[in-house]
Backbone of each chain as ProteinMPNN parsed JSONL, in Angstrom:
{"seq_chain_A": "XXXXXXXXXXXXXXXXXXXXXXXXXXXXXXXXXXXXXXXXXXXXXXXXXXXXXXXXXXXXXXXXXXXXXXXXXXXXXXXXXXXXXXX", "coords_chain_A": {"N_chain_A": [[0.837, -1.195, 0.0], [0.369, 2.252, -0.671], [0.372, 3.98, 1.431], [1.608, 2.66, 3.507], [4.116, 2.46, 2.478], [4.946, 5.106, 2.426], [5.098, 5.562, 5.114], [7.12, 3.886, 5.87], [9.193, 5.185, 4.695], [9.621, 7.423, 6.141], [11.93, 9.293, 7.919], [13.997, 7.928, 6.776], [16.638, 8.371, 4.359], [16.148, 7.94, 1.761], [15.717, 8.94, -1.587], [12.807, 10.443, -3.048], [11.452, 9.069, -5.811], [10.328, 10.495, -8.733], [8.755, 9.902, -11.581], [7.877, 11.377, -14.496], [6.358, 12.198, -17.635], [8.73, 11.88, -20.182], [10.511, 14.77, -20.948], [11.167, 16.755, -23.842], [13.251, 18.74, -25.957], [11.58, 20.998, -27.839], [12.543, 22.537, -29.938], [14.923, 21.356, -30.694], [13.914, 19.013, -31.681], [12.57, 19.953, -33.891], [14.664, 20.876, -35.263], [15.39, 23.592, -35.212], [17.308, 26.501, -35.262], [16.943, 29.011, -34.435], [15.05, 31.384, -32.726], [12.292, 33.262, -33.298], [11.641, 36.556, -32.369], [9.345, 37.793, -33.041], [7.347, 35.996, -33.219], [4.838, 35.701, -31.47], [2.84, 34.009, -30.573], [4.129, 31.58, -30.338], [6.085, 32.183, -28.399], [4.509, 32.75, -26.217], [3.806, 30.291, -25.298], [5.872, 29.579, -23.733], [5.68, 31.047, -21.513], [4.394, 32.063, -18.333], [1.06, 32.633, -17.011], [1.28, 35.002, -15.799], [3.108, 36.316, -17.223], [5.718, 35.656, -16.907], [8.861, 34.108, -17.733], [8.91, 30.688, -18.406], [10.489, 28.119, -16.514], [13.279, 26.03, -17.389], [13.076, 23.44, -16.5], [10.439, 23.124, -16.552], [9.584, 23.639, -19.173], [11.128, 21.917, -20.65], [13.024, 22.498, -22.502], [16.27, 22.445, -24.111], [19.407, 23.716, -22.873], [20.597, 25.531, -24.668], [18.505, 26.235, -26.424], [16.655, 27.206, -24.616], [17.884, 29.504, -23.827], [17.791, 30.981, -26.189], [15.026, 31.276, -26.415], [14.543, 32.81, -24.155], [15.946, 35.239, -24.713], [14.534, 35.989, -26.956], [11.985, 36.431, -25.898], [12.594, 38.589, -24.28], [13.379, 40.476, -26.168], [10.946, 40.78, -27.492], [9.455, 41.873, -25.474], [10.647, 44.368, -25.196], [9.711, 45.594, -27.454], [7.126, 45.917, -26.838], [5.442, 43.814, -27.434], [4.984, 41.68, -25.866], [4.051, 41.324, -22.432], [5.834, 42.644, -19.562], [5.098, 42.062, -16.998], [2.0, 40.789, -15.777], [0.032, 41.243, -13.557]], "CA_chain_A": [[0.0, 0.0, 0.0], [1.131, 3.49, -0.791], [0.472, 4.616, 2.729], [2.63, 1.945, 4.262], [5.425, 2.772, 1.917], [5.283, 6.442, 2.902], [5.443, 5.484, 6.528], [8.44, 3.26, 5.942], [10.233, 6.094, 4.22], [9.815, 8.491, 7.111], [13.169, 9.18, 8.667], [15.074, 7.42, 5.936], [17.127, 9.394, 3.422], [15.926, 7.483, 0.388], [15.068, 9.988, -2.376], [11.523, 10.099, -3.656], [11.619, 9.06, -7.266], [9.122, 10.88, -9.452], [8.982, 9.816, -13.021], [6.761, 11.832, -15.306], [6.624, 11.988, -19.052], [10.06, 12.398, -20.542], [10.388, 16.008, -21.705], [12.174, 16.891, -24.881], [13.334, 20.113, -26.456], [10.775, 21.119, -29.049], [13.321, 23.16, -31.013], [15.874, 20.36, -31.175], [13.143, 18.057, -32.463], [12.268, 20.585, -35.179], [15.96, 21.318, -35.804], [15.381, 25.04, -35.38], [18.427, 27.085, -34.518], [16.655, 30.419, -34.23], [13.704, 31.641, -32.211], [11.92, 34.593, -33.756], [10.986, 37.326, -31.301], [8.064, 38.293, -33.538], [6.368, 34.9, -33.151], [4.338, 35.852, -30.112], [2.052, 32.827, -30.205], [5.086, 30.567, -29.908], [6.738, 32.592, -27.16], [3.536, 32.686, -25.12], [3.795, 28.926, -24.78], [6.956, 29.441, -22.768], [5.484, 32.047, -20.464], [3.294, 31.803, -17.412], [-0.052, 33.574, -17.18], [1.699, 36.307, -15.269], [4.057, 36.918, -18.141], [7.094, 35.283, -16.583], [9.412, 33.053, -18.585], [8.865, 29.403, -17.718], [11.802, 27.514, -16.273], [13.683, 24.952, -18.288], [12.584, 22.167, -15.995], [9.018, 23.054, -16.884], [9.391, 23.599, -20.622], [11.854, 20.796, -21.216], [13.982, 22.942, -23.515], [17.69, 22.294, -23.813], [19.904, 25.012, -22.386], [20.836, 26.437, -25.791], [17.254, 26.771, -26.939], [16.023, 27.983, -23.559], [18.505, 30.826, -23.863], [17.234, 31.675, -27.352], [13.65, 31.64, -26.074], [14.597, 33.898, -23.171], [16.307, 36.498, -25.367], [13.43, 36.348, -27.856], [10.926, 37.009, -25.063], [13.047, 39.91, -23.83], [13.279, 41.369, -27.327], [9.528, 41.048, -27.738], [8.999, 42.78, -24.411], [11.129, 45.719, -25.49], [8.874, 46.153, -28.497], [5.756, 45.936, -26.295], [4.635, 42.734, -28.017], [4.656, 40.829, -24.73], [4.143, 42.104, -21.199], [6.878, 42.321, -18.586], [4.322, 41.373, -15.979], [0.581, 41.118, -15.848], [-0.516, 40.906, -12.238]], "C_chain_A": [[0.87, 1.243, 0.0], [1.366, 4.106, 0.576], [1.573, 3.978, 3.568], [4.016, 2.319, 3.778], [5.883, 4.146, 2.409], [5.765, 6.379, 4.352], [6.849, 4.901, 6.697], [9.545, 4.247, 5.614], [10.559, 7.153, 5.272], [11.115, 8.266, 7.894], [14.309, 8.651, 7.823], [15.447, 8.473, 4.902], [16.836, 9.035, 1.97], [15.175, 8.543, -0.416], [13.749, 9.5, -2.964], [11.701, 10.158, -5.167], [10.296, 9.412, -7.919], [9.404, 10.802, -10.933], [7.734, 10.266, -13.747], [7.031, 11.474, -16.75], [8.008, 12.55, -19.359], [9.87, 13.651, -21.387], [11.47, 16.046, -22.772], [12.15, 18.32, -25.363], [12.632, 20.187, -27.802], [11.602, 21.636, -30.229], [14.359, 22.203, -31.57], [15.149, 19.376, -32.082], [12.838, 18.624, -33.851], [13.519, 21.058, -35.9], [15.952, 22.808, -36.121], [16.56, 25.607, -34.617], [18.208, 28.576, -34.299], [15.231, 30.554, -33.711], [13.355, 33.083, -32.533], [11.182, 35.344, -32.652], [9.63, 37.871, -31.74], [6.963, 37.242, -33.433], [5.802, 34.82, -31.734], [3.573, 34.626, -29.642], [2.978, 31.726, -29.685], [5.68, 30.92, -28.539], [5.793, 32.505, -25.967], [3.492, 31.302, -24.495], [4.861, 28.73, -23.697], [6.866, 30.479, -21.662], [4.327, 31.63, -19.563], [2.183, 32.817, -17.669], [0.323, 34.963, -16.708], [2.727, 36.979, -16.162], [5.503, 36.574, -17.844], [7.555, 34.14, -17.498], [9.434, 31.751, -17.794], [10.257, 28.803, -17.613], [12.026, 26.344, -17.226], [13.139, 23.616, -17.819], [11.095, 22.002, -16.265], [8.821, 22.864, -18.392], [10.062, 22.397, -21.268], [12.837, 21.186, -22.298], [15.406, 22.608, -23.117], [18.239, 23.678, -23.482], [20.098, 26.01, -23.518], [19.526, 27.076, -26.261], [16.51, 27.578, -25.89], [16.573, 29.408, -23.573], [17.945, 31.637, -25.03], [15.803, 32.137, -27.072], [13.665, 32.85, -25.148], [14.94, 35.224, -23.84], [15.188, 36.946, -26.304], [12.299, 36.998, -27.067], [11.323, 38.426, -24.648], [13.004, 40.925, -24.962], [11.831, 41.756, -27.574], [8.967, 41.998, -26.69], [9.411, 44.2, -24.711], [10.239, 46.394, -26.519], [7.395, 46.139, -28.099], [4.852, 44.899, -26.956], [4.176, 41.776, -26.921], [4.8, 41.649, -23.458], [5.366, 41.707, -20.359], [6.237, 41.55, -17.434], [2.864, 41.641, -16.285], [-0.065, 40.51, -14.606], [-0.98, 39.466, -12.074]], "O_chain_A": [[1.952, 1.276, 0.587], [2.422, 4.68, 0.842], [2.352, 4.657, 4.238], [4.954, 2.473, 4.559], [7.047, 4.335, 2.764], [6.713, 7.058, 4.744], [7.641, 5.345, 7.529], [10.653, 4.183, 6.147], [11.656, 7.71, 5.279], [11.352, 7.192, 8.448], [15.474, 8.904, 8.128], [14.653, 9.367, 4.606], [17.239, 9.754, 1.057], [14.115, 9.002, 0.01], [13.591, 8.333, -3.322], [12.063, 11.198, -5.718], [9.282, 8.748, -7.708], [10.21, 11.565, -11.464], [6.676, 9.646, -13.645], [7.817, 10.577, -17.055], [8.39, 13.594, -18.831], [9.173, 13.629, -22.401], [12.538, 15.453, -22.625], [11.157, 19.028, -25.2], [13.027, 19.536, -28.769], [11.392, 21.229, -31.372], [14.651, 22.222, -32.766], [15.677, 18.954, -33.11], [12.842, 17.902, -34.849], [13.445, 21.577, -37.014], [16.445, 23.233, -37.166], [16.794, 25.245, -33.464], [19.149, 29.317, -34.014], [14.316, 29.902, -34.214], [14.037, 34.011, -32.098], [10.222, 34.834, -32.074], [8.855, 38.353, -30.914], [5.78, 37.565, -33.545], [6.22, 33.998, -30.919], [3.642, 34.245, -28.473], [2.657, 31.032, -28.721], [5.766, 30.077, -27.646], [6.217, 32.222, -24.846], [3.182, 31.153, -23.313], [4.759, 27.833, -22.86], [7.843, 30.755, -20.967], [3.406, 30.934, -19.99], [2.355, 33.749, -18.455], [-0.238, 35.965, -17.153], [3.164, 38.095, -15.879], [6.416, 37.13, -18.455], [6.756, 33.329, -17.965], [9.913, 31.708, -16.661], [11.091, 28.96, -18.505], [11.091, 25.765, -17.778], [12.781, 22.762, -18.63], [10.557, 20.896, -16.216], [8.011, 22.047, -18.831], [9.619, 21.916, -22.31], [13.425, 20.321, -22.947], [15.718, 22.499, -21.931], [17.605, 24.691, -23.779], [19.803, 27.195, -23.362], [19.447, 28.287, -26.467], [15.808, 28.532, -26.226], [15.845, 30.379, -23.364], [17.66, 32.826, -24.889], [15.415, 33.246, -27.441], [12.898, 33.795, -25.332], [14.293, 36.235, -23.566], [14.923, 38.142, -26.434], [11.721, 37.993, -27.505], [10.502, 39.343, -24.662], [12.643, 42.084, -24.757], [11.525, 42.919, -27.835], [8.107, 42.827, -26.988], [8.635, 45.135, -24.512], [10.032, 47.606, -26.474], [6.52, 46.331, -28.944], [3.638, 45.085, -27.03], [3.124, 41.146, -27.029], [5.601, 42.582, -23.418], [5.858, 40.582, -20.443], [6.757, 40.537, -16.967], [2.531, 42.607, -16.973], [-0.622, 39.413, -14.633], [-1.455, 39.089, -11.003]]}, "seq_chain_B": "XXXXXXXXXXXXXXXXXXXXXXXXXXXXXXXXXXXXXXXXXXXXXXXXXXXXXXXXXXXXXXXXXXXXXXXXXXXXXXXXXXXXXXXXXXXXXXXXXXXX", "coords_chain_B": {"N_chain_B": [[28.582, 44.444, -46.192], [25.72, 43.482, -44.485], [22.89, 41.488, -43.582], [19.98, 42.784, -42.119], [17.283, 43.263, -39.788], [14.724, 45.412, -39.08], [12.518, 46.539, -36.615], [10.049, 48.892, -36.169], [8.267, 51.224, -34.215], [5.82, 53.468, -34.888], [4.455, 56.591, -33.927], [1.099, 56.361, -33.251], [-0.727, 58.343, -33.086], [-0.399, 60.125, -35.037], [-1.445, 61.487, -38.215], [-2.75, 59.383, -40.827], [-1.402, 59.781, -43.27], [0.94, 61.03, -42.401], [2.077, 59.026, -40.93], [2.74, 57.186, -42.91], [4.606, 58.739, -44.209], [6.571, 58.855, -42.277], [7.377, 56.189, -42.211], [8.442, 56.026, -44.758], [10.487, 57.861, -44.484], [12.229, 56.539, -42.778], [12.907, 54.24, -44.28], [14.079, 55.508, -46.4], [16.267, 56.585, -45.136], [17.801, 54.335, -44.665], [18.586, 53.747, -47.259], [20.087, 56.057, -47.762], [22.323, 55.646, -46.206], [23.68, 53.794, -47.552], [22.449, 51.366, -47.683], [20.355, 48.549, -48.662], [17.045, 47.914, -49.333], [15.086, 45.088, -48.72], [12.55, 44.246, -48.114], [9.462, 45.582, -46.927], [7.341, 45.302, -44.306], [4.281, 46.156, -43.355], [2.735, 46.212, -40.41], [0.707, 47.61, -39.314], [-1.636, 49.317, -37.108], [-1.389, 48.447, -33.706], [-2.112, 47.077, -30.556], [-0.319, 47.889, -27.6], [1.489, 45.786, -25.312], [1.842, 46.88, -22.941], [1.614, 50.131, -21.423], [3.119, 52.81, -23.171], [4.648, 55.815, -22.778], [2.159, 56.919, -21.994], [0.539, 55.961, -23.992], [-1.471, 53.641, -25.837], [-1.439, 52.246, -28.168], [0.375, 51.575, -31.233], [1.897, 52.188, -34.456], [3.127, 49.604, -36.241], [5.977, 48.576, -38.118], [7.944, 46.327, -40.081], [11.077, 45.918, -41.455], [13.229, 44.355, -43.752], [16.608, 44.428, -44.602], [19.782, 45.04, -46.233], [22.859, 46.304, -45.135], [25.814, 48.341, -44.74], [27.969, 47.938, -41.87], [28.542, 50.355, -40.255], [26.32, 51.909, -40.748], [24.283, 51.076, -39.149], [24.525, 52.097, -36.552], [23.98, 54.756, -37.084], [21.349, 54.59, -37.96], [20.087, 53.698, -35.661], [20.411, 55.944, -34.162], [18.81, 57.817, -35.537], [16.359, 56.663, -34.977], [16.144, 57.132, -32.291], [16.234, 59.893, -32.038], [14.164, 61.063, -33.571], [10.82, 62.208, -33.139], [8.557, 60.96, -34.058], [9.004, 58.259, -34.106], [8.416, 55.781, -31.83], [9.603, 53.522, -30.665], [12.335, 51.395, -31.623], [13.961, 48.579, -33.113], [16.799, 46.886, -34.101], [17.834, 43.952, -35.52], [19.941, 41.096, -36.281], [18.718, 38.905, -38.487], [18.129, 35.471, -37.823], [20.084, 35.228, -35.961], [19.34, 36.633, -33.751], [20.721, 38.515, -32.443], [21.28, 41.806, -31.245], [21.665, 44.469, -33.459], [24.744, 44.118, -34.436]], "CA_chain_B": [[27.116, 44.445, -46.135], [25.107, 42.386, -43.747], [21.436, 41.633, -43.603], [19.401, 43.183, -40.838], [15.833, 43.382, -39.759], [14.373, 46.468, -38.135], [11.107, 46.725, -36.278], [9.913, 50.263, -35.701], [6.923, 51.636, -33.81], [5.554, 54.876, -35.198], [3.39, 57.176, -33.117], [-0.185, 56.108, -33.92], [-1.587, 59.526, -32.998], [-0.203, 60.918, -36.256], [-2.376, 61.23, -39.324], [-2.35, 58.238, -41.658], [-0.397, 60.22, -44.244], [2.198, 61.315, -41.697], [2.663, 57.73, -40.556], [3.379, 56.642, -44.119], [5.795, 59.552, -44.459], [7.582, 58.441, -41.301], [7.898, 54.905, -42.692], [9.3, 56.3, -45.918], [11.685, 58.552, -44.021], [13.159, 55.546, -42.233], [13.428, 53.406, -45.361], [14.981, 56.349, -47.182], [17.509, 56.728, -44.36], [18.591, 53.127, -44.916], [19.191, 53.95, -48.572], [21.081, 57.129, -47.663], [23.539, 55.141, -45.576], [24.269, 52.762, -48.404], [21.773, 50.074, -47.513], [19.418, 48.127, -49.698], [15.862, 47.357, -48.684], [14.578, 43.88, -49.36], [11.127, 44.105, -47.895], [8.848, 46.356, -45.845], [6.099, 44.658, -43.889], [3.533, 47.074, -42.485], [1.797, 45.477, -39.538], [-0.414, 48.493, -38.998], [-1.809, 49.674, -35.694], [-1.387, 47.286, -32.821], [-2.127, 47.447, -29.139], [0.877, 47.541, -26.829], [1.277, 44.894, -24.168], [1.832, 47.771, -21.773], [1.572, 51.53, -21.808], [4.381, 53.497, -23.435], [4.402, 57.262, -22.824], [0.715, 57.129, -21.873], [-0.157, 55.557, -25.206], [-1.842, 52.234, -25.772], [-1.19, 51.552, -29.432], [1.38, 52.157, -32.111], [1.913, 51.648, -35.814], [4.329, 48.774, -36.356], [6.412, 48.026, -39.404], [9.171, 45.535, -40.04], [11.757, 45.956, -42.745], [14.479, 43.598, -43.879], [17.5, 45.154, -45.506], [21.202, 44.806, -46.026], [23.519, 47.595, -44.99], [27.145, 48.277, -44.128], [27.849, 47.975, -40.405], [28.45, 51.67, -39.606], [25.003, 52.502, -40.968], [23.347, 50.652, -38.112], [24.589, 53.075, -35.459], [23.29, 55.966, -37.554], [19.91, 54.322, -37.997], [19.62, 53.664, -34.275], [20.363, 57.332, -33.729], [17.6, 58.436, -36.089], [15.198, 56.124, -34.269], [16.05, 57.733, -30.957], [16.057, 61.338, -32.082], [12.885, 61.499, -34.145], [9.675, 62.098, -32.236], [7.485, 60.11, -34.602], [9.307, 56.861, -33.801], [8.325, 55.537, -30.39], [10.678, 52.588, -30.373], [12.833, 50.653, -32.772], [14.896, 47.519, -32.776], [17.461, 46.329, -35.28], [18.475, 42.671, -35.205], [20.409, 40.311, -37.421], [17.83, 37.747, -38.506], [18.827, 34.19, -37.783], [20.963, 35.158, -34.804], [18.674, 37.227, -32.6], [21.594, 39.534, -31.849], [21.013, 43.2, -31.524], [22.496, 44.91, -34.586], [26.195, 44.234, -34.258]], "C_chain_B": [[26.614, 43.228, -45.387], [23.596, 42.576, -43.788], [20.934, 41.915, -42.191], [17.893, 43.181, -40.953], [15.507, 44.423, -38.695], [12.876, 46.454, -37.885], [10.989, 48.116, -35.673], [8.459, 50.511, -35.314], [6.792, 53.123, -34.08], [4.388, 55.334, -34.326], [2.047, 57.067, -33.849], [-1.117, 57.315, -33.849], [-1.458, 60.397, -34.244], [-1.285, 60.574, -37.279], [-1.834, 60.074, -40.155], [-1.237, 58.616, -42.635], [0.959, 60.453, -43.602], [2.889, 60.029, -41.271], [3.406, 57.153, -41.752], [4.648, 57.424, -44.45], [6.924, 59.132, -43.524], [8.217, 57.124, -41.725], [8.868, 55.145, -43.834], [10.591, 56.989, -45.491], [12.72, 57.545, -43.509], [13.759, 54.683, -43.344], [14.391, 54.21, -46.237], [16.323, 56.499, -46.472], [18.407, 55.513, -44.562], [19.33, 53.282, -46.242], [20.305, 54.985, -48.527], [22.402, 56.635, -47.092], [24.125, 53.963, -46.342], [23.636, 51.402, -48.257], [20.814, 49.786, -48.647], [18.234, 47.444, -49.022], [15.344, 46.153, -49.463], [13.062, 43.814, -49.247], [10.659, 45.046, -46.778], [7.493, 45.742, -45.534], [5.394, 45.585, -42.907], [2.51, 46.289, -41.683], [0.553, 46.311, -39.264], [-0.508, 48.764, -37.513], [-2.006, 48.427, -34.854], [-1.398, 47.775, -31.392], [-0.826, 47.037, -28.476], [0.505, 46.567, -25.724], [1.258, 45.699, -22.868], [1.903, 49.202, -22.291], [2.976, 52.07, -22.09], [4.052, 54.973, -23.586], [2.903, 57.581, -22.842], [-0.039, 56.819, -23.158], [-0.4, 54.061, -25.165], [-1.646, 51.5, -27.08], [-0.165, 52.291, -30.268], [1.288, 51.519, -33.478], [3.234, 50.908, -36.003], [4.685, 48.54, -37.819], [7.755, 47.342, -39.246], [9.807, 45.595, -41.415], [13.036, 45.118, -42.701], [15.331, 44.314, -44.91], [18.931, 44.699, -45.285], [21.884, 46.159, -46.007], [24.93, 47.386, -44.457], [27.027, 48.508, -42.621], [27.751, 49.383, -39.803], [27.075, 52.318, -39.747], [24.058, 52.21, -39.815], [23.33, 51.642, -36.95], [23.806, 54.334, -35.824], [21.783, 55.769, -37.521], [19.328, 54.296, -36.589], [19.475, 55.075, -33.737], [19.111, 58.02, -34.246], [16.356, 57.95, -35.347], [15.012, 56.82, -32.929], [15.708, 59.209, -31.012], [14.652, 61.722, -32.52], [11.724, 61.236, -33.195], [8.634, 61.108, -32.734], [7.746, 58.624, -34.356], [9.281, 56.664, -32.287], [9.451, 54.613, -29.947], [11.123, 51.914, -31.645], [13.826, 49.614, -32.327], [15.49, 46.974, -34.055], [18.172, 45.048, -34.86], [19.018, 42.04, -36.484], [19.542, 39.059, -37.458], [18.632, 36.447, -38.539], [19.767, 34.085, -36.609], [20.269, 35.696, -33.55], [19.508, 38.294, -31.926], [21.095, 40.924, -32.172], [22.086, 43.679, -32.488], [23.974, 45.122, -34.287], [26.879, 43.511, -35.382]], "O_chain_B": [[27.037, 42.099, -45.635], [23.097, 43.681, -44.001], [21.416, 41.346, -41.212], [17.316, 43.11, -42.038], [15.959, 44.325, -37.555], [12.074, 46.368, -38.815], [11.744, 48.472, -34.768], [7.538, 50.064, -35.998], [7.562, 53.932, -33.562], [3.467, 54.572, -34.031], [1.883, 57.618, -34.938], [-2.177, 57.318, -34.476], [-2.278, 61.282, -34.489], [-1.936, 59.532, -37.212], [-0.63, 59.818, -40.187], [-0.265, 57.881, -42.808], [1.996, 60.12, -44.175], [4.117, 59.943, -41.251], [4.541, 56.692, -41.635], [5.638, 56.856, -44.912], [8.085, 59.062, -43.927], [9.43, 56.947, -41.619], [9.953, 54.567, -43.889], [11.656, 56.74, -46.057], [13.917, 57.677, -43.766], [14.962, 54.424, -43.356], [15.378, 53.681, -46.747], [17.376, 56.535, -47.108], [19.63, 55.642, -44.623], [20.523, 52.994, -46.346], [21.342, 54.82, -49.17], [23.468, 57.138, -47.446], [24.968, 53.23, -45.825], [24.216, 50.394, -48.658], [20.504, 50.647, -49.471], [18.407, 46.512, -48.237], [15.186, 46.193, -50.683], [12.378, 43.378, -50.173], [11.379, 45.273, -45.805], [6.614, 45.672, -46.393], [5.846, 45.777, -41.778], [1.537, 45.77, -42.231], [-0.524, 45.771, -39.013], [0.418, 48.478, -36.754], [-2.695, 47.486, -35.247], [-0.761, 48.776, -31.062], [-0.29, 45.965, -28.755], [-0.636, 46.526, -25.264], [0.734, 45.257, -21.846], [2.215, 49.44, -23.458], [3.909, 51.812, -21.33], [3.251, 55.34, -24.446], [2.448, 58.419, -23.62], [-1.126, 57.349, -23.39], [0.353, 53.308, -24.548], [-1.679, 50.27, -27.114], [0.123, 53.466, -30.043], [0.689, 50.457, -33.65], [4.312, 51.499, -35.935], [3.806, 48.332, -38.656], [8.58, 47.713, -38.41], [9.145, 45.35, -42.423], [13.808, 45.172, -41.743], [14.842, 44.75, -45.952], [19.25, 44.059, -44.283], [21.529, 47.055, -46.773], [25.213, 46.383, -43.804], [26.11, 49.184, -42.155], [26.935, 49.589, -38.905], [26.711, 53.183, -38.95], [23.147, 52.988, -39.533], [22.27, 51.986, -36.427], [23.08, 54.899, -35.006], [21.035, 56.657, -37.112], [18.231, 54.798, -36.345], [18.561, 55.378, -32.97], [18.428, 58.721, -33.501], [15.421, 58.715, -35.114], [13.89, 57.068, -32.486], [14.989, 59.724, -30.156], [14.022, 62.595, -31.921], [11.652, 60.196, -32.541], [7.919, 60.493, -31.943], [6.817, 57.817, -34.392], [10.036, 57.305, -31.556], [10.158, 54.89, -28.977], [10.384, 51.865, -32.628], [14.459, 49.753, -31.28], [14.764, 46.637, -34.99], [19.007, 45.058, -33.957], [18.623, 42.389, -37.596], [19.622, 38.231, -36.551], [19.668, 36.348, -39.196], [20.215, 32.989, -36.273], [20.568, 35.273, -32.433], [19.071, 38.913, -30.955], [20.553, 41.173, -33.249], [23.262, 43.338, -32.352], [24.382, 46.224, -33.92], [28.108, 43.477, -35.437]]}, "name": "protein", "num_of_chains": 2, "seq": "XXXXXXXXXXXXXXXXXXXXXXXXXXXXXXXXXXXXXXXXXXXXXXXXXXXXXXXXXXXXXXXXXXXXXXXXXXXXXXXXXXXXXXXXXXXXXXXXXXXXXXXXXXXXXXXXXXXXXXXXXXXXXXXXXXXXXXXXXXXXXXXXXXXXXXXXXXXXXXXXXXXXXXXXXXXXXXXXXXXXXXXXXXX"}
């Protein structure tokens, strides 16, 4: 039973293993090496409702593409295409 | 010569004719500095994601062009000085770098 297992774990240092769906970098899969700052619909997918850039562990992007997404979002913000924040 | 892409926001409070003149002034400036325009994409009036200088919308246009490197500094200067341009951004397409 799940409950018993939780109880057994109490006090022990054994890490909780959480396996979800394996994430993959969407841009690597599409072999894109550029993220356009004008493509707002795409960039919105990597932002929270509050307008913050989603973390890599959430989006599953590789570090290279996450960086491109981040700069693209920042460029779009400068041009008032995307919000800096939205309460 | 390198290829660049500029996005410019023109003050939407201007008359339609004045907006078009402002667009032409910028494209002409590219030509004056030895650049060559490949395409001008007029997005038209668009709402800002946030307020800029107490305004809620602006006239956007995007132009792709090739120009010698020193021209970019000059173009950025024109964008900053002129009142009709609210904001502008020059990037190298394919790299995402700011015009360098």
